[in-house]
C-alpha positions as CSV (number, residue, x, y, z in Angstrom):
1,M,-97.9,107.4,72.7
2,A,-97.7,109.0,76.0
3,D,-97.9,111.9,78.0
4,L,-95.7,112.9,80.6
5,A,-98.2,115.1,83.5
6,D,-96.3,114.8,86.9
7,P,-93.3,116.9,87.8
8,L,-90.4,114.7,89.1
9,P,-89.9,114.3,92.6
10,Y,-86.5,116.2,93.0
11,D,-85.7,119.6,93.9
12,D,-84.4,121.9,91.4
13,N,-80.5,121.7,90.1
14,S,-80.3,118.5,92.0
15,F,-78.3,116.2,89.0
16,D,-75.3,116.6,87.2
17,V,-76.2,114.2,84.8
18,A,-79.9,112.7,83.2
19,C,-80.5,109.7,81.0
20,A,-83.2,109.4,78.4
21,S,-82.7,106.1,76.8
22,L,-85.2,105.1,73.8
23,V,-88.2,107.2,75.5
24,L,-88.4,110.5,74.3
25,H,-89.8,109.3,70.8
26,Y,-93.0,107.8,72.4
27,L,-93.9,111.0,73.8
28,R,-96.8,113.0,71.8
29,D,-95.1,116.2,73.2
30,W,-91.3,116.6,74.3
31,V,-91.5,119.7,75.8
32,P,-92.9,119.0,79.2
33,P,-90.5,116.4,80.0
34,L,-87.5,118.5,78.6
35,K,-88.7,121.3,81.2
36,E,-88.6,119.0,83.6
37,I,-85.4,117.4,83.1
38,R,-83.6,121.2,82.9
39,R,-85.3,122.0,86.0
40,V,-83.3,119.2,88.0
41,L,-80.4,119.7,86.0
42,R,-77.7,121.9,87.7
43,P,-76.3,124.8,85.0
44,G,-74.2,122.8,82.7
45,G,-75.7,119.7,83.8
46,R,-76.0,117.5,80.8
47,L,-78.7,114.9,79.4
48,I,-77.7,112.2,77.6
49,A,-80.4,110.8,75.2
50,S,-80.8,108.1,72.4
51,V,-83.8,108.1,70.1
52,N,-84.7,106.0,67.2
53,H,-83.0,107.0,63.8
54,P,-85.1,109.1,62.2
55,L,-84.3,107.0,58.5
56,A,-85.6,103.8,60.8
57,Y,-89.1,105.6,60.3
58,A,-88.6,105.8,56.6
59,I,-87.4,102.4,56.2
60,T,-90.5,101.0,58.0
61,E,-92.5,103.2,56.1
62,G,-91.7,102.1,52.5
63,T,-89.6,105.7,51.8
64,Y,-85.8,104.9,52.4
65,F,-85.1,107.4,49.9
66,G,-88.0,109.6,50.4
67,I,-86.8,112.9,52.4
68,K,-88.0,114.0,55.9
69,Q,-87.2,117.1,57.8
70,Y,-86.9,116.5,61.3
71,E,-86.4,119.5,63.7
72,F,-85.5,119.8,67.3
73,N,-85.6,123.4,69.0
74,Y,-86.5,124.3,72.6
75,S,-86.3,127.6,74.2
76,F,-87.9,128.5,77.3
77,A,-89.1,132.4,78.0
78,G,-87.6,133.3,74.6
79,Q,-84.3,131.9,76.3
80,E,-82.0,128.9,74.8
81,A,-82.6,126.2,77.4
82,L,-80.6,123.2,76.2
83,R,-77.9,123.4,74.0
84,L,-76.7,120.9,72.0
85,V,-73.4,119.4,73.0
86,S,-72.9,115.9,70.3
87,L,-74.8,114.1,68.1
88,H,-73.3,110.7,67.6
89,E,-74.7,108.4,64.6
90,P,-73.0,105.2,65.0
91,P,-71.6,103.6,62.0
92,V,-71.9,100.1,60.8
93,A,-69.1,97.8,61.9
94,D,-66.5,96.7,59.4
95,D,-67.2,93.5,59.8
96,T,-70.9,93.8,59.1
97,P,-72.1,90.9,56.2
98,Q,-73.1,92.5,53.3
99,D,-76.4,90.7,53.5
100,L,-77.2,92.6,56.7
101,L,-77.1,96.1,54.9
102,P,-80.1,97.7,53.4
103,P,-80.6,97.1,49.7
104,S,-78.5,100.4,48.6
105,G,-75.4,98.5,50.1
106,S,-75.3,102.0,52.5
107,R,-73.1,101.3,55.8
108,R,-75.2,103.7,57.7
109,F,-76.4,102.3,60.9
110,V,-80.0,103.4,60.7
111,S,-81.1,102.3,64.1
112,F,-80.3,105.1,67.2
113,L,-79.1,108.6,67.4
114,F,-76.9,109.4,70.4
115,I,-77.7,112.8,71.8
116,V,-75.7,115.1,74.6
117,L,-77.8,118.5,75.5
118,E,-76.3,120.8,77.9
119,N,-78.3,122.9,80.5
120,A,-77.8,126.5,79.1
121,A,-78.7,127.9,82.3
């Protein structure tokens, strides 16, 4: 796991869009990078992120049918900072061979979640 300690080399409100593809889940603490991303996003700007699907951990840890709670809440100085615009879990393609699906036969694509957050400032 990594830490993010250095500020981004950009002025406040510099970007309309930021992208974080498959990086956030490697960080110990999401708060510093999300604060920094929020700082460089213009009001209404969006963070487009992808993270490993929480069930991917369950499958690799041998608890596919177990229940775990994952919660992502972020506020700064008591104010909402990043508003969830969309959360997308892509479906399995209709032509996916049965032998590539989980033993349960589920048609879920347990790989990634795609998230869009908006700077609520």
